[in-house]
SEVO-695316 format. One line per 8 residues: number of its first residue (from 0); for each residue z, x, y of C-alpha. Coordinates in Angstrom, 3 decimals, padded with zeros to 6 digits. Layout:
N
NUM	Z X Y ~ ...
% end
This chain:
418
0	148.271 -041.786 -056.889 ~ 146.928 -039.606 -059.689 ~ 145.264 -042.752 -061.279 ~ 143.747 -043.662 -057.923 ~ 142.168 -040.093 -057.462 ~ 140.816 -040.228 -061.017 ~ 139.125 -043.582 -060.334 ~ 137.689 -042.353 -057.002
8	136.312 -039.237 -058.681 ~ 134.601 -041.387 -061.472 ~ 133.026 -043.512 -058.823 ~ 131.579 -040.513 -056.943 ~ 130.065 -039.290 -060.189 ~ 128.476 -042.619 -060.951 ~ 127.034 -042.891 -057.510 ~ 125.648 -039.302 -057.782
16	123.963 -040.060 -061.068 ~ 122.437 -043.167 -059.714 ~ 121.044 -041.195 -056.778 ~ 119.508 -038.677 -059.151 ~ 117.893 -041.414 -061.262 ~ 116.510 -043.041 -058.170 ~ 114.849 -039.773 -057.050 ~ 113.403 -039.189 -060.626
24	111.920 -042.663 -060.784 ~ 110.335 -042.423 -057.370 ~ 106.548 -042.069 -057.773 ~ 105.005 -038.902 -056.299 ~ 102.982 -039.474 -053.099 ~ 099.222 -039.814 -053.832 ~ 096.868 -037.330 -052.172 ~ 093.976 -039.271 -050.727
32	090.513 -038.040 -051.708 ~ 087.926 -037.494 -048.984 ~ 085.305 -040.128 -048.789 ~ 082.101 -039.368 -050.615 ~ 079.013 -039.015 -048.580 ~ 075.594 -039.674 -049.871 ~ 073.338 -036.646 -050.208 ~ 070.108 -037.039 -048.201
40	067.025 -037.587 -050.493 ~ 064.995 -034.410 -050.634 ~ 062.003 -034.554 -048.162 ~ 058.442 -034.842 -049.597 ~ 056.863 -031.535 -048.609 ~ 053.445 -033.181 -048.684 ~ 054.507 -035.618 -045.970 ~ 055.501 -032.753 -043.736
48	052.133 -031.061 -043.360 ~ 049.037 -031.776 -041.160 ~ 045.537 -030.645 -042.122 ~ 042.638 -029.921 -039.880 ~ 038.923 -029.545 -040.861 ~ 036.254 -028.117 -038.587 ~ 032.696 -029.096 -039.603 ~ 029.543 -027.571 -038.332
56	027.770 -030.876 -038.666 ~ 028.964 -034.270 -039.815 ~ 028.517 -036.555 -042.845 ~ 024.795 -036.742 -042.344 ~ 024.561 -033.057 -043.584 ~ 024.938 -032.854 -047.395 ~ 026.980 -029.691 -047.052 ~ 029.486 -031.118 -044.583
64	029.580 -034.442 -046.502 ~ 030.625 -032.396 -049.544 ~ 033.497 -030.718 -047.605 ~ 034.611 -034.047 -046.034 ~ 034.669 -035.869 -049.432 ~ 036.287 -032.923 -051.066 ~ 039.199 -032.653 -048.590 ~ 039.773 -036.447 -048.640
72	039.839 -036.396 -052.492 ~ 042.215 -033.431 -052.570 ~ 044.599 -035.051 -050.023 ~ 044.571 -038.310 -051.793 ~ 045.504 -036.704 -055.114 ~ 048.399 -034.800 -053.395 ~ 049.747 -037.696 -051.469 ~ 048.789 -036.581 -048.085
80	047.985 -039.561 -045.992 ~ 044.789 -040.082 -043.835 ~ 047.062 -040.000 -040.775 ~ 047.959 -036.322 -041.622 ~ 044.307 -035.181 -041.634 ~ 042.272 -034.402 -038.432 ~ 038.477 -033.845 -038.766 ~ 036.404 -032.337 -036.076
88	032.646 -032.872 -036.386 ~ 029.493 -031.122 -034.962 ~ 031.380 -027.912 -033.928 ~ 028.803 -025.170 -033.356 ~ 029.323 -021.480 -034.345 ~ 030.566 -020.323 -030.954 ~ 033.579 -020.449 -028.729 ~ 033.773 -024.237 -029.262
96	035.135 -023.396 -032.708 ~ 037.976 -021.346 -031.199 ~ 038.813 -024.014 -028.787 ~ 038.748 -026.693 -031.559 ~ 040.944 -024.497 -033.845 ~ 043.431 -024.042 -030.967 ~ 043.422 -027.778 -030.344 ~ 044.155 -028.463 -033.929
104	047.003 -025.874 -033.845 ~ 048.420 -027.463 -030.811 ~ 048.309 -030.911 -032.554 ~ 050.619 -029.490 -035.205 ~ 048.261 -028.680 -038.038 ~ 049.883 -026.598 -040.723 ~ 046.590 -025.434 -042.076 ~ 043.097 -025.527 -040.554
112	039.832 -025.191 -042.486 ~ 036.364 -024.497 -041.162 ~ 033.156 -025.083 -043.236 ~ 030.528 -022.648 -041.904 ~ 030.047 -018.834 -042.088 ~ 029.621 -018.549 -038.284 ~ 032.954 -020.195 -037.621 ~ 035.008 -017.292 -039.061
120	035.046 -014.935 -036.045 ~ 036.592 -017.802 -033.982 ~ 038.967 -018.881 -036.723 ~ 040.194 -015.234 -036.870 ~ 040.800 -015.206 -033.181 ~ 042.865 -018.338 -033.254 ~ 044.727 -017.109 -036.298 ~ 045.796 -014.056 -034.377
128	047.484 -016.312 -031.770 ~ 049.072 -018.920 -034.077 ~ 050.869 -016.958 -036.646 ~ 052.669 -020.010 -038.157 ~ 049.386 -021.806 -038.926 ~ 047.166 -020.888 -041.927 ~ 043.372 -020.671 -041.093 ~ 040.948 -020.722 -043.894
136	037.244 -019.955 -043.294 ~ 034.753 -021.369 -045.808 ~ 032.778 -019.323 -046.146 ~ 033.848 -016.002 -044.752 ~ 034.303 -012.399 -045.533 ~ 036.629 -010.691 -042.940 ~ 040.044 -012.016 -044.040 ~ 040.817 -009.070 -046.301
144	040.202 -006.562 -043.461 ~ 041.642 -008.634 -040.647 ~ 045.227 -007.513 -041.091 ~ 046.340 -011.201 -040.547 ~ 048.544 -012.762 -043.199 ~ 047.611 -016.252 -042.054 ~ 043.786 -015.840 -042.193 ~ 042.099 -016.662 -045.471
152	038.616 -016.993 -047.003 ~ 037.400 -019.383 -049.897 ~ 034.170 -020.308 -051.492 ~ 032.990 -021.641 -054.822 ~ 030.634 -019.751 -057.311 ~ 027.547 -021.375 -056.043 ~ 025.421 -018.946 -057.917 ~ 026.599 -020.666 -061.207
160	025.141 -024.078 -060.259 ~ 022.092 -022.422 -058.729 ~ 021.352 -020.806 -061.986 ~ 021.748 -023.958 -064.011 ~ 019.628 -025.925 -061.524 ~ 016.992 -023.154 -062.058 ~ 017.163 -023.832 -065.848 ~ 016.207 -027.421 -065.065
168	013.409 -026.255 -062.924 ~ 012.208 -023.764 -065.554 ~ 012.147 -026.489 -068.242 ~ 009.921 -028.553 -066.023 ~ 007.668 -025.644 -065.165 ~ 007.307 -024.680 -068.803 ~ 006.367 -028.335 -069.657 ~ 003.729 -028.324 -066.978
176	002.248 -024.988 -068.104 ~ 002.290 -026.050 -071.792 ~ 000.398 -029.147 -070.852 ~ -002.182 -027.059 -068.903 ~ -001.258 -028.856 -065.639 ~ -000.087 -025.562 -064.031 ~ -001.450 -022.072 -064.640 ~ 000.461 -020.220 -061.922
184	004.330 -020.407 -062.219 ~ 004.746 -020.304 -058.500 ~ 008.021 -021.428 -056.994 ~ 009.008 -022.074 -053.319 ~ 012.406 -021.956 -051.684 ~ 013.498 -023.277 -048.283 ~ 016.284 -020.962 -047.145 ~ 018.448 -021.286 -043.999
192	019.120 -017.661 -043.164 ~ 018.536 -014.332 -044.809 ~ 022.332 -014.007 -045.435 ~ 023.743 -012.829 -048.755 ~ 024.973 -016.375 -049.398 ~ 021.440 -017.557 -049.457 ~ 019.963 -014.503 -051.118 ~ 022.511 -014.815 -053.891
200	021.625 -018.412 -054.356 ~ 017.899 -018.221 -054.546 ~ 018.025 -015.088 -056.836 ~ 020.242 -017.026 -059.229 ~ 017.840 -020.000 -059.000 ~ 014.845 -017.779 -059.929 ~ 016.754 -016.093 -062.767 ~ 017.517 -019.596 -064.184
208	013.921 -020.387 -064.041 ~ 012.921 -017.094 -065.608 ~ 015.223 -017.898 -068.490 ~ 012.581 -020.429 -069.475 ~ 009.392 -018.980 -067.848 ~ 009.839 -015.159 -067.581 ~ 006.743 -014.716 -065.365 ~ 007.714 -017.176 -062.699
216	007.715 -015.878 -059.113 ~ 009.019 -017.226 -055.791 ~ 008.373 -017.220 -052.135 ~ 011.147 -017.959 -049.573 ~ 010.514 -019.559 -046.291 ~ 013.514 -019.461 -043.764 ~ 014.311 -022.094 -041.214 ~ 016.983 -020.115 -039.270
224	019.198 -023.242 -039.243 ~ 021.688 -024.717 -041.662 ~ 020.497 -028.175 -040.810 ~ 017.165 -029.040 -039.347 ~ 015.310 -031.801 -041.183 ~ 012.051 -031.195 -039.408 ~ 012.159 -027.386 -040.000 ~ 013.018 -027.901 -043.686
232	010.192 -030.417 -044.121 ~ 007.739 -028.005 -042.512 ~ 008.872 -025.103 -044.604 ~ 008.478 -027.124 -047.811 ~ 005.001 -028.142 -046.743 ~ 004.022 -024.521 -046.040 ~ 005.180 -023.504 -049.495 ~ 003.353 -026.395 -051.209
240	000.256 -025.617 -049.264 ~ 000.410 -022.118 -050.700 ~ 000.429 -023.532 -054.210 ~ 004.153 -023.722 -055.050 ~ 004.875 -026.410 -057.690 ~ 008.638 -026.627 -057.473 ~ 010.567 -026.333 -054.184 ~ 014.256 -025.351 -054.202
248	016.465 -025.142 -051.063 ~ 019.532 -023.774 -049.474 ~ 019.482 -026.052 -046.418 ~ 021.542 -029.013 -045.695 ~ 019.234 -031.987 -045.119 ~ 016.997 -034.129 -047.191 ~ 013.966 -032.776 -045.293 ~ 012.556 -030.659 -048.076
256	012.906 -033.251 -050.979 ~ 011.382 -035.979 -048.745 ~ 008.428 -033.637 -048.021 ~ 007.970 -033.051 -051.731 ~ 008.069 -036.601 -052.631 ~ 005.370 -037.415 -049.976 ~ 003.105 -034.876 -051.557 ~ 003.803 -035.959 -055.030
264	003.008 -039.551 -054.059 ~ -000.544 -038.304 -053.338 ~ -000.966 -037.375 -057.012 ~ -000.037 -033.657 -056.966 ~ 002.309 -032.085 -059.470 ~ 005.120 -030.968 -057.219 ~ 008.919 -031.271 -057.749 ~ 012.178 -030.585 -055.925
272	015.535 -029.126 -056.667 ~ 018.051 -029.968 -053.908 ~ 021.424 -028.763 -052.669 ~ 024.801 -030.479 -052.035 ~ 023.926 -034.122 -052.710 ~ 021.844 -036.042 -055.271 ~ 018.407 -036.258 -053.762 ~ 017.043 -039.094 -056.055
280	017.513 -041.661 -053.201 ~ 014.866 -039.839 -051.121 ~ 012.821 -038.293 -053.849 ~ 013.072 -040.658 -056.862 ~ 010.358 -039.092 -058.929 ~ 010.091 -035.654 -057.314 ~ 013.814 -034.658 -057.495 ~ 014.832 -032.873 -060.709
288	018.507 -032.236 -059.884 ~ 020.616 -030.579 -057.106 ~ 023.137 -027.725 -057.229 ~ 026.484 -028.964 -055.920 ~ 029.944 -027.897 -055.111 ~ 033.088 -029.790 -055.884 ~ 035.094 -028.701 -052.794 ~ 038.099 -030.873 -053.794
296	038.953 -028.279 -056.428 ~ 039.387 -025.484 -053.824 ~ 040.993 -027.703 -051.237 ~ 043.617 -029.133 -053.729 ~ 044.492 -025.568 -055.153 ~ 044.967 -024.283 -051.640 ~ 046.975 -027.272 -050.415 ~ 049.114 -027.287 -053.535
304	050.173 -023.676 -052.713 ~ 050.946 -024.680 -049.120 ~ 053.076 -027.655 -050.191 ~ 054.964 -025.452 -052.753 ~ 055.590 -022.725 -050.193 ~ 053.610 -020.201 -052.192 ~ 051.315 -017.457 -050.927 ~ 047.698 -018.580 -050.384
312	045.219 -015.888 -051.708 ~ 043.420 -014.027 -049.033 ~ 040.166 -014.502 -051.039 ~ 039.877 -017.518 -053.251 ~ 036.836 -018.371 -055.454 ~ 036.293 -020.267 -058.628 ~ 033.444 -022.087 -060.408 ~ 032.466 -023.937 -063.499
320	035.565 -023.135 -065.487 ~ 037.583 -025.038 -062.946 ~ 034.990 -027.760 -062.234 ~ 034.271 -026.315 -058.671 ~ 030.450 -026.218 -059.188 ~ 028.024 -028.733 -060.938 ~ 024.583 -030.234 -060.776 ~ 023.582 -033.813 -059.977
328	022.312 -036.273 -062.483 ~ 018.982 -035.263 -063.983 ~ 015.928 -037.108 -062.533 ~ 013.368 -039.124 -064.543 ~ 010.822 -036.373 -064.214 ~ 012.807 -033.733 -065.999 ~ 011.362 -032.197 -069.148 ~ 012.362 -033.326 -072.557
336	015.217 -031.159 -073.816 ~ 016.515 -030.324 -070.333 ~ 020.040 -031.702 -070.961 ~ 020.433 -029.578 -074.027 ~ 019.348 -026.519 -072.132 ~ 021.740 -027.349 -069.335 ~ 024.562 -027.723 -071.655 ~ 023.900 -024.428 -073.319
344	023.775 -022.712 -069.942 ~ 027.119 -024.136 -068.816 ~ 028.695 -023.195 -072.093 ~ 027.492 -019.650 -071.736 ~ 028.667 -019.385 -068.223 ~ 032.087 -020.752 -069.117 ~ 032.691 -018.517 -072.081 ~ 031.284 -015.487 -070.427
352	028.445 -014.899 -072.818 ~ 025.917 -015.641 -070.065 ~ 026.055 -013.466 -067.066 ~ 023.989 -014.899 -064.129 ~ 023.272 -011.434 -062.695 ~ 022.777 -009.578 -065.865 ~ 020.993 -006.361 -064.769 ~ 018.756 -006.353 -067.854
360	017.074 -009.537 -066.548 ~ 015.755 -008.259 -063.240 ~ 014.524 -005.108 -061.449 ~ 014.527 -003.943 -057.869 ~ 011.462 -001.763 -056.939 ~ 010.508 -001.700 -060.635 ~ 013.912 -000.104 -061.628 ~ 016.934 -001.471 -063.378
368	019.840 -001.513 -060.997 ~ 022.853 000.562 -062.358 ~ 025.022 000.630 -059.214 ~ 025.499 -001.574 -056.188 ~ 028.224 -002.050 -053.596 ~ 029.753 -005.330 -052.776 ~ 031.835 -004.784 -049.641 ~ 030.939 -004.027 -046.087
376	033.743 -001.983 -044.415 ~ 032.178 -001.358 -040.942 ~ 030.474 -004.662 -040.094 ~ 026.868 -003.442 -040.115 ~ 025.781 -005.982 -042.743 ~ 025.244 -003.210 -045.311 ~ 027.594 -003.003 -048.207 ~ 029.138 000.394 -048.448
384	031.989 000.300 -050.969 ~ 033.312 -001.533 -054.000 ~ 031.236 -001.043 -057.130 ~ 029.919 -004.564 -058.087 ~ 028.046 -003.720 -061.299 ~ 030.495 -003.705 -064.219 ~ 029.458 -003.880 -067.935 ~ 025.786 -004.318 -067.090
392	026.192 -007.283 -064.703 ~ 026.650 -007.715 -060.913 ~ 030.082 -009.156 -060.421 ~ 029.514 -011.751 -057.683 ~ 032.454 -013.202 -055.611 ~ 035.031 -011.061 -057.401 ~ 035.690 -008.375 -054.790 ~ 035.873 -011.146 -052.177
400	035.175 -014.862 -052.231 ~ 032.113 -014.946 -050.105 ~ 028.894 -014.127 -051.858 ~ 027.760 -010.528 -051.390 ~ 024.752 -010.249 -053.762 ~ 022.035 -008.993 -051.332 ~ 019.696 -007.218 -053.589 ~ 015.987 -008.186 -053.234
408	014.819 -008.434 -056.710 ~ 011.205 -008.065 -057.889 ~ 009.416 -011.419 -058.099 ~ 010.711 -012.903 -054.805 ~ 008.910 -012.574 -051.446 ~ 010.510 -013.416 -048.113 ~ 007.689 -014.835 -046.012 ~ 009.448 -014.742 -042.634
416	012.529 -012.471 -042.709 ~ 012.175 -011.007 -039.249
% end
């Protein structure tokens, strides 16, 4: 019996050890990992926006054509498809602009630009109602005081290209005088309206001319329209009839250069300096050059900030240093040495050694100007704050983007500012 019990106990121990070994050899249960999900590719911010442009005219206007081309170029460079851009043409400076801005906002535009000064009141009204949409008036001067975070102004340093185009005109004028073909350095200018934008431009133009011919003087004939080919042609003819030998312009058609070419074809020594577009196609021997704006620079910089989610400046202006202004190809009638003079002028503007509105180069009422305001705070069209003269030069488009140089300097006569 004792032997049997001992054998039974040994058997139980063997079975127990086998059971333990079995448990130790058993592989631990695997914990299943959750299935991996593919992260969605980040959305292209440029593909998410829609852009609107309100034009006061259409591509037949040089000014509007520059805006249209500028926006198209900027969008192409940023990967914004044509289908994301809505352009509205021939929108007058009245309630139609507000209606158009509202329509673009309702169509889902993220940002809406307008290209004419008279649009800004209606753009501002729309901006107050659509807070999630950015409205940019080009040109304009009320954004800073509007109290609206989504209302902006932008404009290039047009005075820089005006000055350089004046250097071109001055070189030609000097050549004519040196050859005895002209005795009176009398210049004409076809202006749209007596606004600061126009005054700033024609003043810079004359100062560029006077850098070559100090005694040059100029008459301005207004058309009271941004785009009126007939009125611009008539204004040019009035100025040439008075004896002006070079006609500049701040008007948006080819009317003035065409008129100058017609008179030149009769054998008279008259020449043209245009605006916005190269005028050689309509004035092949009369056109010297045109002051031009490269709007793509401003559009691209603004849209880049929108795409990046960055704040867009309330006032944005830039010029030659960023390629925002330029002049067109020099015409065949330009004086010898003009390109060198142009290159020197651009270099001086870019490095700051040439100040377009250096107060030592002009007078007002026979006096050197030592102080002048740049901002209008009460809407009466008279600048009443913001000192604009710093270090002996009028600082244009620094206090705000839109031109505010409105001084009437000696040597310029407005023939019909009434």
